[in-house]
N, C-alpha and C positions, 0 to 999 in steps of 0.2 A: 652056060648062062650065068651071069653074075648073080650073087645072092647077098642081100635082098635085091630084087630087080628094081629098075627105075619105076617111078610112080605109075607111069602109063604102060608098063610092060609086064603084066603078071605072068606067071608060068603058064604055058599052054595047057597043062594038065589040070588046072584049077578052074572051076567055073565061077563066075561072079555071083555073089549072093543076091537074092531078090526078096525084099521084104519091105513092109511099110508100117507106119504107126502114126498116131495123131495125138497131139497134146490137147486134152479136153478143155483146158483153161484158155490158152492163147489162140486156139484155132490154127495151130501150126502143124503141118504134115511133114513127116520124116520118111524118107525112102532110102533103100540100099539097093543099088543096081549100077553096074559099070556103064559109063558113057565113054566110048572110044574118042569122041571129039575133045573132051576136056580131062580125061583120065580120072574123073571123080567117081567115087563109090558111094559116098554118103551125101544126101541132100536134105536141106531144111527149107521148106517153103511156107510162108505165111500169106494167107489170102487177105486182100484189103478189106477194111471195114469202113463204116461210115465216118470214123474219125482218124483212122490210121491207114497209111499206105501198106501195101503188101511188100514183102522182102524175100530174098533168096540167098542161101549160102550153100557151098559145096566143099567137100573134103576128100582128099585122096585116101586110098585103101589103107595105108599104113599109119594114118594119124593115130597117135597114142590115145587109147581109150580114156585115160585120165584127163587129157586136154579137151577132148570132145565132150566128155561128161561135164566139165566145168561150164560149158555153154548150155547144154541141155538142162543142167540143174538150175542155172540162172533163168532159164526159159519158164520154168514152173514156179519159181519163187517170186515174191513181190518185187517189182522194180524199185531201185533205190530212189530216195527223194532228191538227192543231189546228182547233177550230171556226172556221168562216168567218163574216164579218160584213161587209156592204157599207157600213156607216156610215163607217169610216175612209177608204175610197176617195172617198166623197162629200165628206167634210170636206177631204180633201187637194185636191180639185178646186174648192174654194171654193163649194160649193153652200150654199144657205140651208137650214139644218136647223131643222125645226119639231119641238120636243120631243114633240108629240102623235102623232108617227109619220109624218111626211111630210118630203120634201126637194124643193127646186126649184132648177133651174140658174140661174146668173147669168152672162149675161143670160137672161131667162125663156124658156121653151119646153118644157122637160122637167120632169116631175114624177114622183116615186116615192112610193108610199104603202103602208104596212103596214095591211092591212084585216082585220077579224075574219072568221072562217069563216062566222059568221052575224050578221046585223044590219048597221047602217050605221056610218059614221064611220071613224076610224083607231085604231090601237093604238100607244101610246107606245113609243118605242125601248127604254126601260129595262125594259119588261115582257117576260119571256121566253116569253110565250104563243105558241102556234102560230098563225101568221098567213098569209094569202095576200098576194101582192104584186101591185100594180097600177102599171104604168108607162104614162105617156101623153106624147105629143109633139105639140105644136100649132104651127102656123105663124103667126108674127107676132102673138103675143098682145098685146093692148092693156092699158092700165093698169087698166081696169075690166071688160073683156070678153075672154074667151078666143077665139083665132082658130080656124080650122077644124082638126080633128084630122087629123094626118098618119098616125100609126100608134099602136098600143097593144100592150101585152104584159100577160099575166096568168099567174101561177103559183100553184097551189093551195098549201094549208098543208103538204102533204107533200113538196113539191119540195125536194130536198136543198139545204141552205143554200149549199154551195160553188158550185152551179150558178147560183143567183140572184146570188151575189156576183160571179161571173165576168161575168155579163151586165151588171149594173149598173155595175161598175167600168169595163168597156170603154165603156159608154155615157157615163160621166163623163170619159173620157180626152179631153184637149184636143188630141191629135194630129189633124191634118186627115185626112180620108178622101180617097182618090184617086177622082175622078170625071171623066168627060168633060164638056166644057162643055155646059151646058143639059141635062144628064141629068135625067130626071124625079125622081130620088131626091135631087137636090141641094137642093130646096125653096128657102128664102130665105137660104141660107147665103152667107157671103162667099166669092167665087171668087178664088183666087190661082193663078198659074202654078206647077205642080209642078216641083221640082228633079229628079224621077225621070223616066226615060224609060218608055214603055210596056213595054219589055222588062224593065226592072228591077222594075216592078210585078208582072209575070207571074212573074219569078224568085222574088220574095219570097213570092208566093202558093204557088208550087210547093214552096219550102223549108218553109213552114208545114205543108203537107199531108204532106210526107215526114216531118217531125218527129212529127206526130200518128200516122202509120202505125207508126213505130218504137215509140212509147209503147204503142199498142194491141197490137202483137206482144209487147212485154215483159210486158204484163198477162196475155195469153193463156198465156204460157209459165210463169207463176208456178204452182208446184205447190199444189194445194189442201191445206188442213190436214186431216190424217188423225187421227182420234181413236184412240188405241191401244186394243186390246182389253183388256177387264177381266181381271185376273189370276185364274186359277183358284184356288179354295180348296184348299190342299194339306194343311190340317190334318185329320188323320185322327180320326175319332170313336172314342171308347174302346169296346173290344169288351165285349159283355155277358158277364157271368160266370154 
């Protein structure tokens, strides 16, 4: 069996993890359990509210923790005031932008596509239509044939744009990920000795979690907007004579 296996073909000796969690602020549920139909191991689902539609996103088993964490961190942080768009981050990382609604990393391996809610093909970047997002990473793609899929991600058309942007921007970041030698999530990446010690990696991770907790507590403490009661009509009606 090839190692790492394609996204939908985990080793038969490993059982799929089953767990769940919930974001207390956004009302979003997260679950971890393998779906043979879509080869997804991680799922995020937000229930609809009175003002916002529900949304759904899923991710393959080998999605890098740092990339997925960018989305979940943004989930508990205040939403940005300005509309988010992942395209500037992809352009800054020198990805190859296809005006028809796709982008590919250089060197190849990662691909991002804007897809219509119904039908096939992609949706051009300039069109403001609501689209779903499909991200796919393949190992050692050749010039004429794609290599085996490592992992995928899919976000439906209602997924908040700033969450998609956080995920894709982190995916395009050229900063190296910290991995142990021969770790199964390293794939075919170039291995170089890290200048960081294991203790420094753990400290950086702990600092990130502490910062997210502070943000979450700050959002919880924000008072909800209260609509003032309507003023009573003090105008007296004219008495009948």
